[in-house]
C-alpha positions as CSV (number, residue, x, y, z in Angstrom):
1,M,76.3,126.0,120.1
2,P,73.1,125.5,120.6
3,N,70.7,122.1,119.6
4,D,68.7,123.3,116.7
5,S,65.1,122.5,118.1
6,K,63.8,120.1,115.4
7,F,66.8,117.5,116.7
8,T,66.5,115.6,120.2
9,P,69.8,116.9,121.5
10,G,72.1,114.5,121.6
11,V,76.2,114.2,122.1
12,T,78.3,117.2,123.2
13,L,81.8,116.8,122.1
14,S,84.7,118.6,123.9
15,L,88.3,118.7,121.5
16,A,89.7,121.7,123.5
17,G,93.4,121.3,123.7
18,R,93.8,118.3,120.7
19,T,94.9,118.8,117.6
20,A,94.0,117.6,113.4
21,L,95.1,116.7,110.7
22,V,92.4,115.8,108.3
23,T,93.7,115.5,104.1
24,G,91.0,116.5,101.8
25,G,89.8,119.4,104.6
26,S,89.3,122.6,101.7
27,R,85.4,120.8,100.3
28,G,82.7,118.5,101.6
29,I,83.7,116.2,103.9
30,G,86.9,117.1,105.2
31,A,85.6,120.6,105.2
32,A,82.8,119.8,107.1
33,T,85.5,117.8,109.6
34,V,87.4,120.6,109.7
35,R,84.5,122.8,110.9
36,L,82.9,120.3,113.0
37,F,86.6,119.6,114.7
38,R,87.1,123.8,115.4
39,Q,84.0,124.2,117.0
40,A,85.2,121.8,119.5
41,G,87.5,123.6,120.2
42,A,90.8,121.6,118.5
43,R,93.4,123.6,116.3
44,V,93.0,122.4,112.6
45,A,94.9,121.3,109.6
46,F,93.8,120.4,107.2
47,S,95.5,119.9,103.5
48,Y,94.2,121.2,100.1
49,R,95.9,120.1,95.7
50,A,94.5,123.0,94.2
51,A,92.1,124.1,95.9
52,R,93.6,127.6,97.2
53,P,90.6,130.3,97.7
54,Q,88.2,127.7,99.4
55,A,90.8,126.7,101.8
56,E,91.8,130.0,102.4
57,A,87.9,131.1,103.1
58,L,88.1,127.9,104.9
59,S,90.7,128.7,107.4
60,T,89.5,132.0,107.7
61,E,85.6,131.1,108.8
62,C,86.8,128.5,111.4
63,G,90.1,131.7,113.3
64,G,92.7,131.9,111.2
65,P,95.6,129.9,110.3
66,A,96.9,130.1,114.4
67,V,94.4,127.6,114.8
68,C,92.8,126.0,111.6
69,L,96.0,125.7,109.2
70,P,95.7,125.0,106.1
71,I,98.8,123.2,104.0
72,Q,99.3,122.2,100.7
73,Q,100.6,119.3,99.4
74,D,100.1,116.4,96.5
75,L,99.4,113.4,98.2
76,A,100.4,110.4,95.7
77,T,103.1,109.2,97.6
78,P,103.7,107.8,100.7
79,E,106.5,110.6,101.0
80,D,104.5,113.0,100.9
81,G,101.8,111.6,102.9
82,E,105.2,111.8,105.5
83,A,106.0,115.5,104.7
84,L,102.2,116.8,105.8
85,V,102.0,114.6,108.5
86,A,105.8,116.6,109.5
87,S,104.6,120.3,108.6
88,T,101.1,119.5,110.5
89,I,104.0,118.6,114.0
90,K,106.2,121.3,113.0
91,S,104.0,124.1,112.6
92,F,101.0,123.0,116.0
93,G,104.1,120.6,118.0
94,D,101.9,117.6,118.6
95,L,99.3,115.5,116.7
96,D,96.4,114.2,118.8
97,I,94.4,113.2,115.8
98,L,94.4,111.8,112.3
99,I,91.3,112.3,109.5
100,V,92.5,110.8,106.5
101,N,89.4,112.1,104.6
102,H,91.5,112.4,100.9
103,G,91.2,110.7,97.7
104,I,90.8,109.9,94.1
105,W,87.5,108.7,91.8
106,P,87.8,108.5,88.6
107,P,85.1,110.0,87.1
108,V,84.2,108.3,84.1
109,E,83.6,104.3,84.1
110,A,85.3,101.7,83.1
111,N,85.8,97.7,83.3
112,I,88.5,96.3,84.0
113,A,88.6,94.7,80.6
114,T,88.8,98.5,79.5
115,M,91.0,99.5,81.6
116,S,94.7,101.3,81.8
117,A,96.8,99.9,84.2
118,A,98.8,103.9,84.8
119,Q,95.1,104.9,85.9
120,W,94.6,101.4,88.4
121,R,98.8,103.0,89.6
122,R,97.1,107.0,90.2
123,T,94.2,105.5,92.3
124,Q,96.0,103.1,94.3
125,A,99.5,105.9,94.8
126,I,96.4,108.1,96.0
127,N,94.1,106.5,98.2
128,V,96.5,103.5,98.9
129,D,100.2,104.4,99.3
130,S,99.8,108.4,100.4
131,V,98.0,107.0,103.3
132,F,100.6,104.6,104.2
133,G,102.6,107.6,104.9
134,L,100.3,108.9,107.1
135,V,99.8,106.6,108.9
136,H,103.8,105.6,109.3
137,A,104.3,108.7,110.4
138,A,101.5,109.8,112.3
139,A,101.7,106.6,114.5
140,A,105.2,106.9,114.6
141,H,104.6,110.4,116.2
142,M,101.9,109.0,118.6
143,L,103.9,106.4,120.6
144,T,106.4,108.6,121.6
145,R,103.1,110.3,123.5
146,P,102.8,110.3,126.4
147,L,100.6,106.9,128.1
148,H,98.2,107.7,131.0
149,S,95.2,105.7,132.1
150,G,92.5,106.9,130.9
151,S,93.2,108.7,128.2
152,A,94.9,107.6,124.7
153,R,98.2,108.5,122.4
154,G,96.8,109.3,119.6
155,H,93.3,108.7,117.3
156,I,93.6,108.1,113.7
157,V,90.2,107.5,111.2
158,L,90.4,106.9,107.7
159,I,87.4,107.3,105.7
160,A,86.6,104.6,103.3
161,S,83.7,103.6,101.5
162,S,80.4,101.1,101.0
163,A,82.4,100.7,97.2
164,G,84.8,98.8,99.7
165,Q,82.2,96.8,101.3
166,R,80.4,95.4,98.2
167,G,82.5,96.6,94.8
168,E,81.5,99.4,92.2
169,A,80.7,98.2,89.1
170,G,83.1,100.5,86.1
171,H,85.5,101.3,89.2
172,A,87.3,98.7,90.3
173,D,90.2,100.8,90.8
174,Y,88.8,102.3,93.9
175,A,86.4,99.3,95.6
176,A,89.5,97.8,95.7
177,S,92.3,101.1,97.6
178,K,88.8,101.6,100.1
179,G,88.9,98.2,100.0
180,A,92.2,99.0,101.8
181,L,92.0,101.2,103.7
182,I,88.9,99.3,105.7
183,S,91.5,96.1,106.1
184,L,94.0,98.6,106.8
185,T,92.0,99.1,109.7
186,K,91.5,96.1,110.9
187,S,95.6,95.5,111.4
188,L,96.1,99.0,112.9
189,S,93.3,98.6,115.4
190,S,95.0,95.0,116.1
191,E,98.3,96.6,116.5
192,L,98.1,100.3,118.0
193,A,94.8,99.6,121.1
194,P,96.9,98.4,122.8
195,H,99.8,101.1,123.2
196,G,96.4,103.4,123.9
197,I,96.2,104.4,119.3
198,Y,92.7,103.9,118.3
199,A,91.7,103.3,114.5
200,T,88.1,103.8,113.4
201,S,86.9,103.5,109.5
202,T,83.8,104.9,108.5
203,P,82.9,104.2,104.1
204,P,79.6,107.2,103.9
205,S,77.8,107.2,101.4
206,P,77.9,109.7,98.3
207,S,79.1,113.9,99.2
208,A,77.4,116.3,97.2
209,V,81.1,118.7,96.7
210,P,81.9,119.5,92.9
211,A,82.9,116.8,90.7
212,T,86.8,117.1,90.6
213,S,88.0,114.0,89.9
214,T,91.2,114.0,92.1
215,R,88.2,114.7,95.0
216,S,86.2,111.5,96.6
217,P,82.7,110.6,94.6
218,A,81.4,113.9,93.1
219,L,78.0,112.5,92.4
220,S,74.6,114.5,91.3
221,S,71.7,113.5,93.7
222,S,68.7,115.1,95.1
223,S,69.1,114.7,98.1
224,A,71.1,117.3,100.7
225,P,74.2,116.0,100.7
226,R,75.4,114.7,103.1
227,S,78.9,115.8,105.1
228,P,79.3,115.3,108.6
229,A,78.0,118.2,110.5
230,S,76.4,119.5,108.2
231,S,74.2,121.9,109.1
232,P,75.7,124.1,112.3
233,A,78.5,124.2,109.5
234,K,76.2,126.4,107.1
235,S,74.9,128.7,109.8
236,S,78.0,129.9,111.5
237,T,79.4,132.9,109.3
238,S,81.2,134.3,112.3
239,T,85.0,134.5,111.3
240,A,86.2,134.4,115.4
241,A,86.6,131.9,116.9
242,P,84.7,128.9,117.8
243,S,83.5,127.8,121.3
244,S,84.9,124.8,122.8
245,S,82.7,121.6,122.2
246,V,80.0,121.5,120.3
247,D,76.9,119.6,121.1
248,L,75.5,116.8,118.7
249,P,72.0,116.2,117.2
250,A,71.1,112.5,118.0
251,T,69.5,111.6,114.4
252,A,72.1,112.6,111.9
253,P,71.0,115.6,110.1
254,H,70.8,115.0,106.0
255,C,71.1,111.6,106.8
256,G,69.1,110.0,109.0
257,V,70.6,107.3,110.2
258,P,74.0,107.4,113.0
259,T,75.9,105.5,110.8
260,A,74.8,107.0,106.8
261,C,76.9,110.0,108.7
262,P,81.1,109.6,109.1
263,G,80.2,113.0,111.4
264,F,78.4,109.5,113.7
265,A,81.4,107.6,113.1
266,L,84.0,110.3,114.5
267,I,81.6,111.5,117.6
268,S,81.9,108.1,118.9
269,E,85.1,107.6,118.0
270,F,85.5,110.5,120.3
271,S,83.2,110.1,123.0
272,T,83.8,107.1,123.4
273,K,85.4,105.3,127.2
274,E,89.5,105.7,126.3
275,N,90.2,102.5,128.4
276,L,89.4,100.3,125.8
277,S,90.6,97.0,125.6
278,A,92.9,95.7,123.6
279,G,92.3,95.5,119.7
280,P,88.9,97.4,118.9
281,V,88.0,98.3,115.7
282,Y,85.5,100.8,115.8
283,L,84.2,99.7,112.1
284,I,80.6,101.8,111.4
285,Q,79.0,98.9,109.2
């Protein structure tokens, strides 16, 4: 895909031959990530909970279920996460890349003195417990893959939030869950990097997606939606399989700077040499 003329040529990302799983992939950041990875040549499985029409339309847009597979799966327990990884491996035979993008942001503010225990537990169940199951199953599979000099056994990317770094009044449950993902990334990096599995976390700013209590924050804003590579995705209307690589601008569209877009954290991860020293933490601040 040629670069848009208004952007400076940047990195060419090629994921040909790779298999990725994107959770919460039917809309917003998840859908943009699915498009980006398909444009780069990867086979992609992605989960959705209730948005079947959007999921099926995205699959068709990106080449059909043989290369872009929608999987309906609740994600609220470790067992749910393990089941999703198992379904992906059963369908595609392998898993190189796990992108944990799903999450819940309760839309009504509740201060800590009035927040119900049920809300706290539900947010942690979806945003943290299911992530354990996903990472547990994905890492176990990746560790069975051969490790060759100069290559990785796998990549794990956890989409966190700026709320996990700075907190968010009225949403302590959400902020705590995303802070947990940031800490989990550091542990995963220390544990898994010596075995050729690299972990990344990126905390995007709020992204404009249809309002729902089962998605990441859906905040109206005067700015354009801030999702990875959203401009190239919108420009493509063909249902044919995308090309095996995609040229990416040096400055993120809609974001202004690379660190504001989760897509650019993914780019920096997958375009970096994979024979790095043990223990790196790719945590975009």
